[in-house]
Steps between C-alpha positions, in 0.01 A plus 500: 500500500359781293256782547148358435312823449550804277307824522528725190417867573441763234643839574267801596359754257718737295400805291547275182255252653249777560546646149476162334855508363712199441789487737705199433860557626476879530575586862176676609470569876186445709252787520324600820221249449760231436684579830159476680434165333839359599447606870148326487649183330770492776242493772288244323794262420618511859172353598466264210847344552451466874814338645653335192869591456539737201770584252445795248643571169404782258556637151751774508267749337408774751120444499541133600779576736315768681202268540725225628674725747154602651413138544836403632498769768161358628632144494848589639684328220764631242432541129720348243486617141542304181501630154332192368183606671452809281188563291476362149681738262250653267741674257349779289180474683634619839386841613208516258132494573242270329376799281857572393582142436190464285599804300867427464499115480143406402561134385767401751292659778194304393710186486628568850149558642395172344765324691765482230866619499575761227850454343751763421407750785719353774226338710641223721335157422266374758662167540837670548357714781352209678819297469740767629278589793407139588874416504563791736218396725604136517851607599353650808258214555769239500698686770194520721351269769172312490243693698633836390361752252682694218350838421580615147418862429488558117275614222172409341604338168811341640300338784243374254760334281682350810172343608462350158847361510484350858140369465569347149261713295652490150256705296625855547210643297239346732405753784486240766622720774337846569782755535556618867370834615753734660626377830299178476660153528474140394640202675617163370583191714724206421402133561442166332194542265367208288808302622751762374677782675395852392331816572127594533316828543390566852350855481488749221470881479454531869525863633523718810197494728 
């Protein structure tokens, strides 16, 4: 038996989010707005999940972990951490704003904005991000029970690439999934679809109410 639902939650707001700066794997904490968002998400998820058993795992970066801890306290579960759930590494782009990137790396930045992956600047490939995180998620799914939910607290780009991997969207340049807003979540469910076992999207970019 395996977990049949996975809820991916993006962390709350940070100052880098508010300033439009690329975070990547820099360990930026939640700001006051982010802490309020995490508390609101905790209340909403407690209602949304109802009585389903829950297991929770988080990226080890502080903005995700603090979000996860707020949710876990409300749900009365423990939080496990896994380095595989970290955000995509953005190399030389990390810490810079859009204006700074356009000035310092005009061509690579334009390529990145168009959905491409600039080379030579240390950006982690999208497929690699989706693969490492999907492998991490499936390790927890395989240890779960049918009828339970795995909550994965992670980061915007990492979640998008993981959804592509698990749902079989191969074209990484195609913007199929809108990125999650801070402290919003998306849910996938497993089953037999078109005579094959797999995952499908259940809800996307759902937020606190």
